[in-house]
All heavy atoms as a GROMACS GRO file, in nm:
protein
  474
    1MET      N    1   1.094  -2.397  13.134
    1MET     CA    2   1.134  -2.526  13.187
    1MET      C    3   1.041  -2.561  13.303
    1MET      O    4   1.002  -2.473  13.379
    1MET     CB    5   1.277  -2.518  13.239
    1MET     CG    6   1.381  -2.508  13.128
    1MET     SD    7   1.546  -2.481  13.194
    1MET     CE    8   1.547  -2.302  13.193
    2THR      N    9   1.010  -2.687  13.311
    2THR     CA   10   0.922  -2.734  13.417
    2THR      C   11   1.000  -2.830  13.509
    2THR      O   12   1.069  -2.918  13.460
    2THR     CB   13   0.799  -2.805  13.360
    2THR    OG1   14   0.731  -2.714  13.272
    2THR    CG2   15   0.704  -2.849  13.471
    3PHE      N   16   0.983  -2.807  13.640
    3PHE     CA   17   1.052  -2.888  13.739
    3PHE      C   18   0.952  -2.954  13.831
    3PHE      O   19   0.850  -2.892  13.866
    3PHE     CB   20   1.145  -2.800  13.824
    3PHE     CG   21   1.252  -2.732  13.744
    3PHE    CD1   22   1.230  -2.608  13.687
    3PHE    CD2   23   1.376  -2.790  13.727
    3PHE    CE1   24   1.327  -2.545  13.612
    3PHE    CE2   25   1.476  -2.728  13.652
    3PHE     CZ   26   1.450  -2.606  13.596
    4HIS      N   27   0.979  -3.078  13.869
    4HIS     CA   28   0.898  -3.148  13.969
    4HIS      C   29   0.968  -3.130  14.103
    4HIS      O   30   1.087  -3.160  14.116
    4HIS     CB   31   0.886  -3.298  13.934
    4HIS     CG   32   0.806  -3.374  14.031
    4HIS    ND1   33   0.857  -3.475  14.107
    4HIS    CD2   34   0.675  -3.361  14.066
    4HIS    CE1   35   0.762  -3.522  14.184
    4HIS    NE2   36   0.650  -3.456  14.163
    5VAL      N   37   0.893  -3.079  14.200
    5VAL     CA   38   0.946  -3.053  14.334
    5VAL      C   39   0.860  -3.130  14.434
    5VAL      O   40   0.759  -3.079  14.482
    5VAL     CB   41   0.944  -2.901  14.366
    5VAL    CG1   42   1.017  -2.873  14.497
    5VAL    CG2   43   1.006  -2.819  14.254
    6PRO      N   44   0.898  -3.256  14.462
    6PRO     CA   45   0.811  -3.344  14.542
    6PRO      C   46   0.771  -3.292  14.680
    6PRO      O   47   0.662  -3.318  14.727
    6PRO     CB   48   0.892  -3.474  14.556
    6PRO     CG   49   0.997  -3.467  14.451
    6PRO     CD   50   1.020  -3.323  14.421
    7GLU      N   51   0.858  -3.214  14.745
    7GLU     CA   52   0.830  -3.168  14.881
    7GLU      C   53   0.758  -3.032  14.886
    7GLU      O   54   0.730  -2.983  14.994
    7GLU     CB   55   0.960  -3.159  14.960
    7GLU     CG   56   1.034  -3.292  14.973
    7GLU     CD   57   0.951  -3.398  15.044
    7GLU    OE1   58   0.886  -3.365  15.145
    7GLU    OE2   59   0.948  -3.513  14.996
    8MET      N   60   0.728  -2.974  14.770
    8MET     CA   61   0.660  -2.844  14.764
    8MET      C   62   0.511  -2.868  14.790
    8MET      O   63   0.445  -2.936  14.713
    8MET     CB   64   0.679  -2.782  14.627
    8MET     CG   65   0.614  -2.648  14.607
    8MET     SD   66   0.645  -2.580  14.443
    8MET     CE   67   0.549  -2.689  14.340
    9SER      N   68   0.460  -2.811  14.901
    9SER     CA   69   0.322  -2.843  14.937
    9SER      C   70   0.236  -2.723  14.978
    9SER      O   71   0.117  -2.740  15.005
    9SER     CB   72   0.321  -2.945  15.050
    9SER     OG   73   0.387  -2.891  15.164
   10CYS      N   74   0.296  -2.602  14.986
   10CYS     CA   75   0.216  -2.489  15.035
   10CYS      C   76   0.271  -2.357  14.982
   10CYS      O   77   0.374  -2.354  14.914
   10CYS     CB   78   0.217  -2.489  15.187
   10CYS     SG   79   0.379  -2.455  15.259
   11GLY      N   80   0.202  -2.251  15.016
   11GLY     CA   81   0.243  -2.119  14.974
   11GLY      C   82   0.379  -2.077  15.031
   11GLY      O   83   0.454  -2.003  14.967
   12HIS      N   84   0.410  -2.124  15.151
   12HIS     CA   85   0.542  -2.093  15.210
   12HIS      C   86   0.652  -2.156  15.125
   12HIS      O   87   0.756  -2.093  15.101
   12HIS     CB   88   0.548  -2.144  15.354
   12HIS     CG   89   0.676  -2.111  15.424
   12HIS    ND1   90   0.776  -2.205  15.441
   12HIS    CD2   91   0.722  -1.997  15.477
   12HIS    CE1   92   0.876  -2.148  15.503
   12HIS    NE2   93   0.848  -2.022  15.527
   13CYS      N   94   0.630  -2.277  15.079
   13CYS     CA   95   0.727  -2.346  14.992
   13CYS      C   96   0.747  -2.267  14.862
   13CYS      O   97   0.860  -2.244  14.820
   13CYS     CB   98   0.679  -2.486  14.957
   13CYS     SG   99   0.658  -2.599  15.095
   14THR      N  100   0.637  -2.227  14.800
   14THR     CA  101   0.649  -2.157  14.672
   14THR      C  102   0.719  -2.022  14.692
   14THR      O  103   0.797  -1.981  14.606
   14THR     CB  104   0.511  -2.136  14.605
   14THR    OG1  105   0.426  -2.058  14.688
   14THR    CG2  106   0.444  -2.270  14.575
   15ALA      N  107   0.692  -1.954  14.803
   15ALA     CA  108   0.757  -1.826  14.830
   15ALA      C  109   0.907  -1.842  14.844
   15ALA      O  110   0.985  -1.760  14.793
   15ALA     CB  111   0.697  -1.761  14.955
   16LYS      N  112   0.951  -1.948  14.914
   16LYS     CA  113   1.095  -1.972  14.930
   16LYS      C  114   1.160  -1.998  14.795
   16LYS      O  115   1.270  -1.948  14.766
   16LYS     CB  116   1.118  -2.091  15.025
   16LYS     CG  117   1.092  -2.056  15.171
   16LYS     CD  118   1.114  -2.175  15.261
   16LYS     CE  119   1.261  -2.211  15.266
   16LYS     NZ  120   1.288  -2.320  15.362
   17ILE      N  121   1.096  -2.081  14.713
   17ILE     CA  122   1.150  -2.113  14.581
   17ILE      C  123   1.154  -1.988  14.494
   17ILE      O  124   1.256  -1.960  14.429
   17ILE     CB  125   1.068  -2.224  14.514
   17ILE    CG1  126   1.089  -2.356  14.591
   17ILE    CG2  127   1.106  -2.240  14.367
   17ILE    CD1  128   0.994  -2.466  14.551
   18GLU      N  129   1.047  -1.911  14.494
   18GLU     CA  130   1.043  -1.791  14.411
   18GLU      C  131   1.152  -1.691  14.452
   18GLU      O  132   1.220  -1.635  14.367
   18GLU     CB  133   0.906  -1.725  14.418
   18GLU     CG  134   0.890  -1.607  14.326
   18GLU     CD  135   0.746  -1.563  14.310
   18GLU    OE1  136   0.666  -1.587  14.401
   18GLU    OE2  137   0.716  -1.503  14.206
   19THR      N  138   1.170  -1.672  14.581
   19THR     CA  139   1.272  -1.580  14.631
   19THR      C  140   1.411  -1.625  14.587
   19THR      O  141   1.492  -1.543  14.541
   19THR     CB  142   1.264  -1.569  14.784
   19THR    OG1  143   1.138  -1.517  14.821
   19THR    CG2  144   1.374  -1.479  14.839
   20SER      N  145   1.438  -1.754  14.598
   20SER     CA  146   1.568  -1.806  14.562
   20SER      C  147   1.596  -1.797  14.413
   20SER      O  148   1.704  -1.755  14.370
   20SER     CB  149   1.581  -1.952  14.610
   20SER     OG  150   1.709  -2.001  14.583
   21VAL      N  151   1.498  -1.834  14.331
   21VAL     CA  152   1.515  -1.829  14.185
   21VAL      C  153   1.531  -1.684  14.140
   21VAL      O  154   1.619  -1.654  14.059
   21VAL     CB  155   1.398  -1.898  14.114
   21VAL    CG1  156   1.401  -1.870  13.963
   21VAL    CG2  157   1.402  -2.050  14.139
   22GLN      N  158   1.451  -1.594  14.195
   22GLN     CA  159   1.459  -1.454  14.152
   22GLN      C  160   1.584  -1.384  14.207
   22GLN      O  161   1.624  -1.282  14.153
   22GLN     CB  162   1.331  -1.380  14.188
   22GLN     CG  163   1.218  -1.425  14.098
   22GLN     CD  164   1.090  -1.350  14.118
   22GLN    OE1  165   1.064  -1.296  14.225
   22GLN    NE2  166   1.008  -1.345  14.014
   23ALA      N  167   1.647  -1.439  14.308
   23ALA     CA  168   1.777  -1.386  14.351
   23ALA      C  169   1.883  -1.415  14.245
   23ALA      O  170   1.972  -1.334  14.222
   23ALA     CB  171   1.816  -1.446  14.486
   24ALA      N  172   1.870  -1.530  14.180
   24ALA     CA  173   1.963  -1.568  14.073
   24ALA      C  174   1.928  -1.496  13.942
   24ALA      O  175   2.017  -1.455  13.868
   24ALA     CB  176   1.963  -1.718  14.054
   25ASP      N  177   1.798  -1.486  13.912
   25ASP     CA  178   1.751  -1.420  13.791
   25ASP      C  179   1.629  -1.336  13.825
   25ASP      O  180   1.517  -1.387  13.829
   25ASP     CB  181   1.715  -1.524  13.683
   25ASP     CG  182   1.659  -1.461  13.557
   25ASP    OD1  183   1.653  -1.336  13.548
   25ASP    OD2  184   1.619  -1.537  13.466
   26PRO      N  185   1.649  -1.207  13.849
   26PRO     CA  186   1.538  -1.119  13.889
   26PRO      C  187   1.424  -1.111  13.787
   26PRO      O  188   1.312  -1.074  13.821
   26PRO     CB  189   1.603  -0.983  13.908
   26PRO     CG  190   1.748  -1.012  13.929
   26PRO     CD  191   1.777  -1.137  13.851
   27THR      N  192   1.451  -1.148  13.663
   27THR     CA  193   1.348  -1.140  13.560
   27THR      C  194   1.271  -1.272  13.543
   27THR      O  195   1.182  -1.281  13.460
   27THR     CB  196   1.407  -1.100  13.424
   27THR    OG1  197   1.496  -1.202  13.379
   27THR    CG2  198   1.482  -0.968  13.434
   28ALA      N  199   1.306  -1.373  13.619
   28ALA     CA  200   1.243  -1.505  13.606
   28ALA      C  201   1.095  -1.495  13.641
   28ALA      O  202   1.055  -1.428  13.735
   28ALA     CB  203   1.312  -1.607  13.696
   29LEU      N  204   1.014  -1.566  13.564
   29LEU     CA  205   0.871  -1.578  13.590
   29LEU      C  206   0.841  -1.722  13.633
   29LEU      O  207   0.885  -1.816  13.567
   29LEU     CB  208   0.790  -1.543  13.467
   29LEU     CG  209   0.807  -1.402  13.413
   29LEU    CD1  210   0.733  -1.386  13.281
   29LEU    CD2  211   0.760  -1.300  13.513
   30LEU      N  212   0.770  -1.739  13.742
   30LEU     CA  213   0.741  -1.871  13.796
   30LEU      C  214   0.591  -1.893  13.802
   30LEU      O  215   0.515  -1.805  13.842
   30LEU     CB  216   0.799  -1.888  13.936
   30LEU     CG  217   0.951  -1.884  13.948
   30LEU    CD1  218   1.004  -1.744  13.955
   30LEU    CD2  219   0.996  -1.964  14.068
   31ILE      N  220   0.549  -2.012  13.760
   31ILE     CA  221   0.409  -2.054  13.769
   31ILE      C  222   0.408  -2.184  13.846
   31ILE      O  223   0.470  -2.282  13.804
   31ILE     CB  224   0.345  -2.072  13.631
   31ILE    CG1  225   0.351  -1.941  13.552
   31ILE    CG2  226   0.202  -2.122  13.643
   31ILE    CD1  227   0.311  -1.955  13.407
   32PHE      N  228   0.336  -2.185  13.959
   32PHE     CA  229   0.334  -2.302  14.047
   32PHE      C  230   0.206  -2.381  14.030
   32PHE      O  231   0.098  -2.323  14.014
   32PHE     CB  232   0.345  -2.258  14.193
   32PHE     CG  233   0.478  -2.196  14.226
   32PHE    CD1  234   0.494  -2.058  14.223
   32PHE    CD2  235   0.586  -2.273  14.261
   32PHE    CE1  236   0.616  -1.999  14.253
   32PHE    CE2  237   0.708  -2.216  14.291
   32PHE     CZ  238   0.723  -2.079  14.288
   33ASP      N  239   0.217  -2.514  14.036
   33ASP     CA  240   0.103  -2.604  14.040
   33ASP      C  241   0.123  -2.696  14.161
   33ASP      O  242   0.196  -2.795  14.151
   33ASP     CB  243   0.095  -2.685  13.910
   33ASP     CG  244  -0.026  -2.777  13.906
   33ASP    OD1  245  -0.088  -2.800  14.012
   33ASP    OD2  246  -0.058  -2.828  13.798
   34LEU      N  247   0.063  -2.657  14.274
   34LEU     CA  248   0.083  -2.735  14.396
   34LEU      C  249   0.024  -2.876  14.386
   34LEU      O  250   0.077  -2.970  14.444
   34LEU     CB  251   0.023  -2.662  14.515
   34LEU     CG  252   0.104  -2.543  14.566
   34LEU    CD1  253   0.028  -2.469  14.676
   34LEU    CD2  254   0.240  -2.586  14.616
   35ASP      N  255  -0.086  -2.892  14.312
   35ASP     CA  256  -0.149  -3.024  14.299
   35ASP      C  257  -0.053  -3.127  14.237
   35ASP      O  258  -0.044  -3.240  14.283
   35ASP     CB  259  -0.277  -3.017  14.218
   35ASP     CG  260  -0.387  -2.942  14.292
   35ASP    OD1  261  -0.384  -2.938  14.416
   35ASP    OD2  262  -0.476  -2.888  14.224
   36SER      N  263   0.018  -3.084  14.133
   36SER     CA  264   0.112  -3.177  14.067
   36SER      C  265   0.254  -3.159  14.119
   36SER      O  266   0.345  -3.227  14.074
   36SER     CB  267   0.108  -3.157  13.916
   36SER     OG  268   0.153  -3.028  13.883
   37ARG      N  269   0.272  -3.061  14.211
   37ARG     CA  270   0.404  -3.030  14.269
   37ARG      C  271   0.507  -2.996  14.161
   37ARG      O  272   0.618  -3.046  14.160
   37ARG     CB  273   0.453  -3.144  14.358
   37ARG     CG  274   0.350  -3.170  14.466
   37ARG     CD  275   0.400  -3.254  14.578
   37ARG     NE  276   0.287  -3.292  14.661
   37ARG     CZ  277   0.278  -3.262  14.788
   37ARG    NH1  278   0.370  -3.192  14.847
   37ARG    NH2  279   0.174  -3.298  14.859
   38GLN      N  280   0.462  -2.908  14.071
   38GLN     CA  281   0.549  -2.864  13.962
   38GLN      C  282   0.559  -2.712  13.961
   38GLN      O  283   0.467  -2.643  14.003
   38GLN     CB  284   0.493  -2.910  13.826
   38GLN     CG  285   0.497  -3.061  13.810
   38GLN     CD  286   0.443  -3.104  13.676
   38GLN    OE1  287   0.404  -3.024  13.593
   38GLN    NE2  288   0.439  -3.235  13.655
   39VAL      N  289   0.672  -2.666  13.910
   39VAL     CA  290   0.691  -2.522  13.890
   39VAL      C  291   0.748  -2.502  13.750
   39VAL      O  292   0.840  -2.570  13.710
   39VAL     CB  293   0.782  -2.459  13.997
   39VAL    CG1  294   0.917  -2.525  14.005
   39VAL    CG2  295   0.800  -2.308  13.973
   40GLU      N  296   0.684  -2.414  13.676
   40GLU     CA  297   0.733  -2.377  13.542
   40GLU      C  298   0.807  -2.245  13.558
   40GLU      O  299   0.756  -2.150  13.617
   40GLU     CB  300   0.615  -2.360  13.446
   40GLU     CG  301   0.657  -2.327  13.307
   40GLU     CD  302   0.539  -2.311  13.212
   40GLU    OE1  303   0.431  -2.367  13.239
   40GLU    OE2  304   0.557  -2.243  13.111
   41ILE      N  305   0.930  -2.243  13.508
   41ILE     CA  306   1.015  -2.125  13.522
   41ILE      C  307   1.056  -2.074  13.384
   41ILE      O  308   1.113  -2.150  13.306
   41ILE     CB  309   1.139  -2.154  13.608
   41ILE    CG1  310   1.099  -2.211  13.744
   41ILE    CG2  311   1.222  -2.026  13.625
   41ILE    CD1  312   1.217  -2.255  13.829
   42ASP      N  313   1.023  -1.949  13.359
   42ASP     CA  314   1.067  -1.882  13.235
   42ASP      C  315   1.186  -1.797  13.275
   42ASP      O  316   1.172  -1.695  13.344
   42ASP     CB  317   0.954  -1.798  13.179
   42ASP     CG  318   0.992  -1.730  13.049
   42ASP    OD1  319   1.101  -1.760  12.994
   42ASP    OD2  320   0.913  -1.646  13.003
   43SER      N  321   1.305  -1.842  13.234
   43SER     CA  322   1.429  -1.772  13.274
   43SER      C  323   1.534  -1.788  13.166
   43SER      O  324   1.535  -1.887  13.091
   43SER     CB  325   1.480  -1.837  13.404
   43SER     OG  326   1.610  -1.788  13.436
   44ALA      N  327   1.624  -1.692  13.160
   44ALA     CA  328   1.739  -1.702  13.068
   44ALA      C  329   1.846  -1.794  13.125
   44ALA      O  330   1.937  -1.836  13.054
   44ALA     CB  331   1.796  -1.563  13.042
   45ASP      N  332   1.838  -1.825  13.255
   45ASP     CA  333   1.936  -1.912  13.320
   45ASP      C  334   1.923  -2.056  13.271
   45ASP      O  335   1.814  -2.098  13.231
   45ASP     CB  336   1.920  -1.909  13.472
   45ASP     CG  337   1.969  -1.780  13.534
   45ASP    OD1  338   2.017  -1.692  13.459
   45ASP    OD2  339   1.957  -1.766  13.657
   46GLU      N  340   2.032  -2.129  13.279
   46GLU     CA  341   2.033  -2.270  13.243
   46GLU      C  342   1.960  -2.351  13.350
   46GLU      O  343   1.948  -2.310  13.465
   46GLU     CB  344   2.177  -2.321  13.230
   46GLU     CG  345   2.259  -2.252  13.123
   46GLU     CD  346   2.212  -2.289  12.983
   46GLU    OE1  347   2.169  -2.404  12.962
   46GLU    OE2  348   2.218  -2.202  12.895
   47SER      N  349   1.916  -2.470  13.313
   47SER     CA  350   1.842  -2.556  13.404
   47SER      C  351   1.925  -2.591  13.529
   47SER      O  352   1.872  -2.598  13.639
   47SER     CB  353   1.792  -2.684  13.336
   47SER     OG  354   1.901  -2.760  13.288
   48ASP      N  355   2.057  -2.610  13.512
   48ASP     CA  356   2.141  -2.642  13.627
   48ASP      C  357   2.141  -2.528  13.729
   48ASP      O  358   2.138  -2.553  13.851
   48ASP     CB  359   2.285  -2.670  13.584
   48ASP     CG  360   2.299  -2.802  13.509
   48ASP    OD1  361   2.205  -2.885  13.516
   48ASP    OD2  362   2.403  -2.823  13.444
   49ALA      N  363   2.143  -2.405  13.682
   49ALA     CA  364   2.141  -2.290  13.772
   49ALA      C  365   2.006  -2.281  13.844
   49ALA      O  366   2.001  -2.248  13.964
   49ALA     CB  367   2.168  -2.161  13.695
   50LEU      N  368   1.898  -2.312  13.773
   50LEU     CA  369   1.766  -2.308  13.835
   50LEU      C  370   1.752  -2.421  13.938
   50LEU      O  371   1.695  -2.400  14.045
   50LEU     CB  372   1.657  -2.316  13.729
   50LEU     CG  373   1.656  -2.198  13.630
   50LEU    CD1  374   1.556  -2.224  13.521
   50LEU    CD2  375   1.626  -2.069  13.702
   51LEU      N  376   1.803  -2.540  13.905
   51LEU     CA  377   1.801  -2.650  14.002
   51LEU      C  378   1.880  -2.613  14.128
   51LEU      O  379   1.836  -2.643  14.239
   51LEU     CB  380   1.858  -2.777  13.938
   51LEU     CG  381   1.766  -2.853  13.844
   51LEU    CD1  382   1.843  -2.959  13.766
   51LEU    CD2  383   1.650  -2.916  13.922
   52ALA      N  384   1.993  -2.547  14.109
   52ALA     CA  385   2.075  -2.504  14.224
   52ALA      C  386   1.998  -2.403  14.309
   52ALA      O  387   2.004  -2.407  14.432
   52ALA     CB  388   2.207  -2.447  14.176
   53ALA      N  389   1.925  -2.312  14.245
   53ALA     CA  390   1.847  -2.213  14.318
   53ALA      C  391   1.735  -2.279  14.397
   53ALA      O  392   1.710  -2.243  14.512
   53ALA     CB  393   1.790  -2.108  14.221
   54ILE      N  394   1.669  -2.376  14.335
   54ILE     CA  395   1.563  -2.449  14.407
   54ILE      C  396   1.623  -2.526  14.525
   54ILE      O  397   1.567  -2.525  14.635
   54ILE     CB  398   1.489  -2.544  14.311
   54ILE    CG1  399   1.413  -2.464  14.205
   54ILE    CG2  400   1.391  -2.635  14.388
   54ILE    CD1  401   1.358  -2.547  14.090
   55LYS      N  402   1.738  -2.586  14.504
   55LYS     CA  403   1.804  -2.660  14.612
   55LYS      C  404   1.846  -2.566  14.724
   55LYS      O  405   1.833  -2.601  14.842
   55LYS     CB  406   1.925  -2.737  14.558
   55LYS     CG  407   1.988  -2.827  14.661
   55LYS     CD  408   2.091  -2.920  14.600
   55LYS     CE  409   2.134  -3.019  14.706
   55LYS     NZ  410   2.200  -3.134  14.651
   56SER      N  411   1.891  -2.447  14.691
   56SER     CA  412   1.933  -2.352  14.795
   56SER      C  413   1.812  -2.305  14.876
   56SER      O  414   1.829  -2.258  14.989
   56SER     CB  415   2.008  -2.234  14.735
   56SER     OG  416   1.921  -2.145  14.671
   57ALA      N  417   1.693  -2.319  14.821
   57ALA     CA  418   1.570  -2.287  14.895
   57ALA      C  419   1.531  -2.402  14.986
   57ALA      O  420   1.436  -2.391  15.064
   57ALA     CB  421   1.456  -2.255  14.797
   58GLY      N  422   1.601  -2.515  14.975
   58GLY     CA  423   1.574  -2.629  15.062
   58GLY      C  424   1.493  -2.741  15.000
   58GLY      O  425   1.442  -2.827  15.071
   59PHE      N  426   1.485  -2.743  14.867
   59PHE     CA  427   1.403  -2.843  14.799
   59PHE      C  428   1.484  -2.916  14.691
   59PHE      O  429   1.562  -2.855  14.618
   59PHE     CB  430   1.283  -2.776  14.733
   59PHE     CG  431   1.192  -2.708  14.831
   59PHE    CD1  432   1.210  -2.575  14.861
   59PHE    CD2  433   1.090  -2.778  14.893
   59PHE    CE1  434   1.128  -2.511  14.953
   59PHE    CE2  435   1.008  -2.714  14.985
   59PHE     CZ  436   1.026  -2.581  15.015
   60GLU      N  437   1.459  -3.045  14.680
   60GLU     CA  438   1.514  -3.123  14.569
   60GLU      C  439   1.416  -3.109  14.453
   60GLU      O  440   1.295  -3.096  14.474
   60GLU     CB  441   1.528  -3.270  14.608
   60GLU     CG  442   1.633  -3.293  14.716
   60GLU     CD  443   1.773  -3.258  14.672
   60GLU    OE1  444   1.807  -3.275  14.554
   60GLU    OE2  445   1.849  -3.208  14.758
   61ALA      N  446   1.466  -3.111  14.331
   61ALA     CA  447   1.380  -3.098  14.214
   61ALA      C  448   1.438  -3.177  14.098
   61ALA      O  449   1.561  -3.205  14.095
   61ALA     CB  450   1.366  -2.953  14.176
   62ASN      N  451   1.353  -3.209  14.003
   62ASN     CA  452   1.394  -3.277  13.879
   62ASN      C  453   1.338  -3.200  13.762
   62ASN      O  454   1.222  -3.157  13.764
   62ASN     CB  455   1.340  -3.421  13.875
   62ASN     CG  456   1.389  -3.505  13.988
   62ASN    OD1  457   1.508  -3.513  14.012
   62ASN    ND2  458   1.297  -3.566  14.060
   63LEU      N  459   1.418  -3.186  13.659
   63LEU     CA  460   1.373  -3.123  13.535
   63LEU      C  461   1.284  -3.222  13.462
   63LEU      O  462   1.319  -3.340  13.447
   63LEU     CB  463   1.493  -3.086  13.448
   63LEU     CG  464   1.463  -3.018  13.314
   63LEU    CD1  465   1.393  -2.886  13.334
   63LEU    CD2  466   1.591  -3.001  13.234
   64LEU      N  467   1.166  -3.175  13.419
   64LEU     CA  468   1.075  -3.264  13.343
   64LEU      C  469   1.091  -3.243  13.196
   64LEU      O  470   1.143  -3.147  13.149
   64LEU     CB  471   0.928  -3.233  13.381
   64LEU     CG  472   0.892  -3.263  13.526
   64LEU    CD1  473   0.747  -3.226  13.551
   64LEU    CD2  474   0.912  -3.410  13.557
   0.00000   0.00000   0.00000
């Protein structure tokens, strides 16, 4: 699943998102594209759970 995270702009942002998502699903794989402000997440969790994890890291996101 790919999410657009408009406020994600640096390595600190990606680290917070990765920590939060992997707290919910330790096996999740994340690929970040800071230029397009997108993160691709390979997880068994549903998109709603991943959106909640991103939000708990302090970022709003939209599923693409």
